[in-house]
LONU-570546 format. One record per residue (C-alpha): residue number from 1; residue in one letter; x, y, z. Coordinates in nm, 2 decimals. Layout:
N
+-----+------+--------+--------+--------+
! seq ! type !     c1 !     c2 !     c3 !
+-----+------+--------+--------+--------+
! NUM !    A !      X !      Y !      Z !
...
+-----+------+--------+--------+--------+
This chain:
74
+-----+------+--------+--------+--------+
! seq ! type !     c1 !     c2 !     c3 !
+-----+------+--------+--------+--------+
!   1 !    X !  -1.94 !  -1.22 !  -1.35 !
!   2 !    X !  -1.59 !  -1.23 !  -1.22 !
!   3 !    X !  -1.30 !  -1.19 !  -1.47 !
!   4 !    X !  -0.96 !  -1.35 !  -1.43 !
!   5 !    X !  -0.67 !  -1.11 !  -1.43 !
!   6 !    X !  -0.36 !  -1.33 !  -1.46 !
!   7 !    X !  -0.12 !  -1.03 !  -1.53 !
!   8 !    X !  -0.24 !  -0.82 !  -1.24 !
!   9 !    X !  -0.02 !  -0.90 !  -0.93 !
!  10 !    X !  -0.27 !  -0.71 !  -0.71 !
!  11 !    X !  -0.58 !  -0.90 !  -0.82 !
!  12 !    X !  -0.76 !  -1.03 !  -0.51 !
!  13 !    X !  -0.57 !  -0.81 !  -0.26 !
!  14 !    X !  -0.75 !  -0.54 !  -0.07 !
!  15 !    X !  -0.58 !  -0.21 !   0.00 !
!  16 !    X !  -0.59 !  -0.29 !   0.37 !
!  17 !    X !  -0.40 !  -0.62 !   0.31 !
!  18 !    X !  -0.14 !  -0.44 !   0.09 !
!  19 !    X !  -0.09 !  -0.17 !   0.35 !
!  20 !    X !  -0.08 !  -0.41 !   0.65 !
!  21 !    X !   0.19 !  -0.63 !   0.48 !
!  22 !    X !   0.40 !  -0.32 !   0.39 !
!  23 !    X !   0.38 !  -0.19 !   0.75 !
!  24 !    X !   0.47 !  -0.54 !   0.89 !
!  25 !    X !   0.77 !  -0.56 !   0.65 !
!  26 !    X !   0.90 !  -0.20 !   0.67 !
!  27 !    X !   0.75 !  -0.04 !   0.97 !
!  28 !    X !   0.59 !   0.31 !   0.96 !
!  29 !    X !   0.92 !   0.50 !   0.97 !
!  30 !    X !   1.08 !   0.33 !   0.67 !
!  31 !    X !   0.75 !   0.33 !   0.49 !
!  32 !    X !   0.74 !   0.71 !   0.53 !
!  33 !    X !   1.10 !   0.72 !   0.40 !
!  34 !    X !   1.00 !   0.52 !   0.09 !
!  35 !    X !   0.68 !   0.72 !   0.02 !
!  36 !    X !   0.66 !   1.07 !   0.16 !
!  37 !    X !   0.30 !   1.06 !   0.29 !
!  38 !    X !   0.24 !   1.26 !   0.61 !
!  39 !    X !  -0.01 !   1.01 !   0.75 !
!  40 !    X !   0.27 !   0.75 !   0.76 !
!  41 !    X !   0.47 !   0.97 !   1.00 !
!  42 !    X !   0.23 !   1.17 !   1.22 !
!  43 !    X !   0.05 !   0.93 !   1.45 !
!  44 !    X !   0.02 !   0.66 !   1.18 !
!  45 !    X !  -0.25 !   0.39 !   1.18 !
!  46 !    X !  -0.40 !   0.16 !   0.93 !
!  47 !    X !  -0.74 !   0.32 !   0.95 !
!  48 !    X !  -0.62 !   0.68 !   0.90 !
!  49 !    X !  -0.39 !   0.57 !   0.62 !
!  50 !    X !  -0.66 !   0.38 !   0.44 !
!  51 !    X !  -0.89 !   0.68 !   0.46 !
!  52 !    X !  -0.62 !   0.90 !   0.29 !
!  53 !    X !  -0.52 !   0.64 !   0.03 !
!  54 !    X !  -0.88 !   0.59 !  -0.08 !
!  55 !    X !  -0.91 !   0.96 !  -0.15 !
!  56 !    X !  -0.58 !   1.02 !  -0.32 !
!  57 !    X !  -0.51 !   0.80 !  -0.62 !
!  58 !    X !  -0.15 !   0.92 !  -0.66 !
!  59 !    X !  -0.07 !   0.80 !  -0.31 !
!  60 !    X !  -0.25 !   0.47 !  -0.36 !
!  61 !    X !  -0.05 !   0.41 !  -0.68 !
!  62 !    X !   0.28 !   0.46 !  -0.50 !
!  63 !    X !   0.18 !   0.22 !  -0.22 !
!  64 !    X !   0.07 !  -0.04 !  -0.47 !
!  65 !    X !   0.39 !   0.00 !  -0.67 !
!  66 !    X !   0.60 !  -0.04 !  -0.35 !
!  67 !    X !   0.41 !  -0.36 !  -0.27 !
!  68 !    X !   0.48 !  -0.50 !  -0.62 !
!  69 !    X !   0.85 !  -0.40 !  -0.60 !
!  70 !    X !   0.88 !  -0.55 !  -0.25 !
!  71 !    X !   0.67 !  -0.88 !  -0.27 !
!  72 !    X !   0.62 !  -0.96 !  -0.64 !
!  73 !    X !   0.93 !  -0.85 !  -0.82 !
!  74 !    X !   1.18 !  -1.01 !  -0.58 !
+-----+------+--------+--------+--------+
């Protein structure tokens, strides 16, 4: 049973979609400047970043907040 989440701006978005849109908008260098995560600077890729973000909730929270600040709260 699927529940509606009208107050959740990330509802229906995958972490991969969020990260891809941020990379397309900012690029890896600026993304690293916004969120100091080493995998955004040293040989960055979507795959390696997703692996890290799925293990580290604090990092995922920062990426999700940047997405909200960039695309939802404009």
